[in-house]
VOBA-233515 format. One record per residue (C-alpha): residue in three letters; x, y, z. Coordinates in steps of 0.5 Angstrom, whole numbers, plus 500, padded with zeros to 3 digits. Example, Ala and Ser with C-alpha at 12.3 -4.5 7.8 and 13.67 -1.06 7.14 Angstrom:
2
Ala525491516;Ser527498514;
END
This chain:
74
Met722286301;Asp724293303;Lys729295298;Arg734298303;Val734291307;Leu735287300;Ile741291298;Leu744291305;Thr743284305;Gln747283299;Val752288302;Leu753284308;Met752277305;Thr757278299;Leu762281304;Met762275308;Met762270302;Ala768274299;Val772274306;Leu771267307;Met772264300;Ser778268299;Gly781266306;Ile779259304;Met782258297;Ser788262299;Val789257304;Phe789251299;Ala794255295;Met799258300;Gly798254306;Phe797257313;Thr803262312;Ala805269314;Glu805270306;Trp798268306;Leu796272312;Ala799278309;Ala795277302;Trp788275305;Pro785282306;Lys787284299;Ala784278296;Ala778279300;Leu778287298;Ile778285291;Ala773280291;Trp768284295;Pro766289290;Ile766283285;Ala762279289;Phe757284290;Ile756286282;Leu755279280;Thr750278285;Gln746283282;Gly745279276;Ala746272279;Phe740273285;Pro735275280;Leu737269276;Ala737264282;Asn730267284;Ile727265277;Leu730258277;Ala728257284;Arg721259283;Lys720255277;Val723249281;Phe717250286;Ala712252281;Pro705249282;Arg704243277;Ala698243272;
END
């Protein structure tokens, strides 16, 4: 896969996951309130770079594990 496509995929995927997960988890903690709506964007902006950095290690590890699961049996 083209390295640019891979990096852009990780940027977009981590953005989507950070926004969705921070929203979902903060709703569980706070409920649908005005405070939740005010806090959610900040939580998403904090979560996004963390998610991106963590995928740099997690994605290769997940790829290795998936290849082992589906490796041809001898």
